[in-house]
Structures are given as C-alpha cells and as structure tokens.
C-alpha positions as CSV (number, residue, x, y, z in Angstrom):
1,M,-37.6,160.7,13.8
2,S,-38.0,164.0,15.6
3,K,-40.0,164.2,18.9
4,L,-41.1,167.0,21.2
5,F,-39.7,167.3,24.7
6,G,-40.8,169.6,27.4
7,I,-37.9,170.8,29.6
8,H,-38.2,172.8,32.8
9,L,-35.4,174.5,34.7
10,G,-36.8,175.3,38.1
11,S,-40.3,176.8,38.3
12,D,-39.5,179.8,36.2
13,F,-38.5,178.2,32.9
14,F,-40.3,175.8,30.6
15,T,-39.6,175.2,27.0
16,V,-40.5,172.7,24.3
17,V,-37.6,171.3,22.1
18,Q,-37.8,169.3,19.0
19,A,-35.1,166.6,19.0
20,E,-34.4,162.9,18.4
21,N,-34.0,162.0,22.1
22,E,-33.7,163.5,25.6
23,D,-29.9,163.9,25.3
24,S,-30.1,165.9,22.1
25,A,-33.0,167.9,23.5
26,L,-30.7,168.9,26.4
27,T,-27.9,169.8,24.0
28,K,-30.2,172.0,21.9
29,L,-31.4,173.7,25.1
30,A,-27.7,174.3,26.1
31,Y,-27.0,175.9,22.7
32,W,-30.1,178.1,23.2
33,L,-29.0,179.1,26.7
34,K,-25.5,179.9,25.4
35,D,-27.0,182.4,23.0
36,N,-29.7,183.8,25.2
37,D,-28.8,183.6,28.9
38,E,-26.2,186.2,29.7
39,E,-26.3,185.3,33.4
40,I,-25.0,181.8,32.9
41,L,-22.3,183.0,30.5
42,D,-21.2,185.7,33.0
43,D,-21.0,182.9,35.7
44,L,-18.9,180.7,33.5
45,N,-16.7,183.6,32.3
46,M,-15.7,184.9,35.7
47,F,-12.8,183.4,37.5
48,S,-13.6,184.9,40.9
49,V,-13.4,183.1,44.3
50,N,-17.1,183.7,45.0
51,M,-20.3,184.3,43.1
52,S,-19.1,182.5,39.9
53,F,-18.8,179.0,38.5
54,M,-15.2,179.0,39.6
55,E,-16.0,179.1,43.3
56,R,-16.9,175.4,43.4
57,F,-13.2,174.6,42.9
58,F,-11.7,176.7,45.7
59,H,-11.5,174.0,48.4
60,D,-9.6,171.0,49.5
61,S,-10.3,168.2,52.0
62,K,-10.1,170.7,54.9
63,G,-12.8,173.0,53.4
64,D,-12.9,176.3,51.5
65,F,-9.7,178.2,50.9
66,Y,-11.3,181.5,51.7
67,N,-13.8,182.5,54.5
68,D,-16.8,184.7,54.0
69,F,-14.7,187.8,54.3
70,G,-12.3,186.8,51.5
71,E,-9.5,185.9,53.9
72,L,-7.3,182.8,53.2
73,R,-7.7,179.9,55.6
74,E,-5.1,180.0,58.3
75,D,-3.1,176.9,57.2
76,I,-2.8,178.3,53.6
77,N,-2.1,181.8,54.8
78,S,0.9,180.6,56.9
79,L,2.6,179.4,53.6
80,S,4.8,181.7,51.6
81,D,3.0,183.6,48.8
82,E,4.7,181.3,46.2
83,E,3.8,178.1,48.2
84,A,0.2,179.2,48.8
85,G,-0.3,180.2,45.1
86,S,1.2,176.9,44.0
87,Y,-1.0,174.9,46.4
88,I,-4.2,176.7,45.4
89,N,-3.5,176.4,41.7
90,N,-2.6,172.7,41.9
91,T,-5.7,172.0,44.0
92,L,-7.9,174.0,41.6
93,E,-6.6,172.1,38.6
94,S,-7.2,168.8,40.4
95,N,-10.7,169.8,41.4
96,I,-11.5,171.0,37.9
97,R,-10.3,167.7,36.4
98,E,-12.3,165.7,38.9
99,Y,-15.5,167.8,38.1
100,W,-15.1,167.1,34.4
101,K,-13.6,163.6,34.6
102,E,-16.3,162.4,32.1
103,A,-15.3,165.2,29.7
104,P,-11.6,165.9,30.1
105,Y,-11.6,168.3,27.1
106,L,-13.8,170.6,29.1
107,A,-11.4,170.5,32.0
108,D,-8.5,171.2,29.7
109,E,-10.2,174.2,28.1
110,Y,-11.3,175.6,31.4
111,I,-7.8,175.3,32.9
112,N,-6.1,176.8,29.9
113,E,-8.4,179.8,30.0
114,Y,-7.8,180.1,33.8
115,K,-4.1,180.2,33.2
116,K,-4.5,182.9,30.5
117,F,-6.6,184.8,33.0
118,N,-3.8,184.5,35.7
119,K,-1.2,185.7,33.1
120,Y,-3.4,188.6,32.1
121,M,-3.8,189.6,35.8
122,E,0.0,189.4,36.4
123,E,0.7,191.6,33.4
124,L,-2.1,194.1,34.2
125,D,-1.0,197.7,34.5
126,E,-2.8,200.3,36.5
127,N,-4.6,201.8,33.4
128,A,-5.9,198.5,32.0
129,S,-9.3,197.0,32.4
130,I,-9.5,194.3,35.1
131,Y,-12.1,192.5,33.2
132,Y,-10.8,189.5,31.3
133,T,-13.0,187.9,28.6
134,P,-12.1,184.2,28.2
135,E,-12.2,182.7,24.7
136,F,-14.1,179.5,25.4
137,S,-15.3,177.5,22.4
138,D,-19.0,176.8,21.7
139,R,-18.3,173.2,22.5
140,F,-17.1,174.2,26.0
141,Y,-20.1,176.4,26.7
142,V,-22.6,173.8,25.6
143,G,-20.8,171.0,27.6
144,A,-20.5,173.2,30.7
145,I,-24.1,174.4,30.5
146,R,-25.3,170.7,30.1
147,Q,-23.3,169.8,33.2
148,I,-24.6,172.7,35.2
149,I,-28.2,171.8,34.3
150,L,-27.7,168.1,35.2
151,E,-26.2,168.9,38.6
152,K,-29.3,170.9,39.5
153,N,-27.3,173.5,41.3
154,Y,-27.5,176.6,39.2
155,Y,-31.1,175.9,38.2
156,E,-33.0,174.7,41.2
157,D,-34.4,171.7,39.3
158,Y,-34.4,170.1,35.9
159,G,-36.8,167.8,34.2
160,V,-37.6,166.6,30.8
161,V,-40.6,164.7,29.4
162,E,-41.4,163.5,25.9
163,I,-44.6,165.1,24.7
164,D,-46.5,162.5,22.7
165,T,-50.2,163.0,22.2
166,K,-50.7,160.2,19.6
167,E,-52.4,157.9,22.0
168,K,-54.0,160.5,24.3
169,D,-55.4,163.9,23.6
170,V,-53.8,165.3,26.8
171,K,-50.3,165.0,28.1
172,V,-49.9,166.3,31.7
173,I,-46.5,167.9,32.0
174,Y,-46.7,169.1,35.6
175,Q,-49.3,168.9,38.4
176,S,-48.8,169.8,42.0
C-alpha cells in the first residue's frame, strides 16, 4: 500500500513522495533529481581533481594527491610520469571500489567511464572539445545520487518522515 513520505535535503528542499516505504521513496527522489537537478549531474559527470564528485577519490593514506594550487604532492611528483600516473590511477580505482563496496556495479561503471575519459583525453587533438560526456546508465545515476544523499555531504542534511494523518489531524514535519 502506498504511503506519503516527506523528504528534506538541507533547509532549501522539501518534497512529498508517494511510495511503499522509505527506501523506495528515496529511490523515487533520486530518479526525480536525475531528471531535474543539473548541478548534481554535472558533479557526477566531471572527472576533475577538484569541485566534482571525483575529487573525493584523489587521496591515499598520506593525504590528498594535489594541494590547493593543483600541484602534485612531493612524494608523487618525485616519481616518473608513468609511475605517478599508475600510482594515482590504481589508488583512485581502489578508493572508488571502497566507496561503493556495497554496490560494486556502481564502482565498475564509474571506473569504466573514467577510463574512457582518460582515453578521450589522451587522443584529444588541439581542435577538439575538452568536455567529455560520460554515458552513465540511469541505474548508475540513481544509485550514485542515493549514495550522495545518504552520506549527507552534497546536501547538508537529509531526513525522511512518513506522513500519516489517519490518527491525528496534524503531522509536524519540522519545528525548530
């Protein structure tokens, strides 16, 4: 039986979703965001070192690979270009797999698109567009958006409540 769920993402977004349970309400919201929130799609579609979803993977146990000025950390910079590239790519893949250890199909799809992006950039000539558009599946976008919502990083907060007024005339959703 369908129920109503109120969902907020931070203080600027509140919606009501009709679904069977909280989990399916979150999935429906993720589908809606996929189709209506260009910002989150841009974040997922960019493979840049900063200001994108990808940036969360550019680190190892010693810290971030790049400083605030975009310079490689000294220990990585001392490696040959081939060694540094290999180290960064292997660590990125490991970090991506760890991030999506509960959904390895998301990690696989993200890594495959990242490899396509790298190949595209290697083959890029001076007259080509530097913007690469990944071909993620809807399944990927929805799974990734769900994960982003649940980690409360992209959206400052997340909450869901079932809206049931059968026993009471008023259901308080939020009160400060």
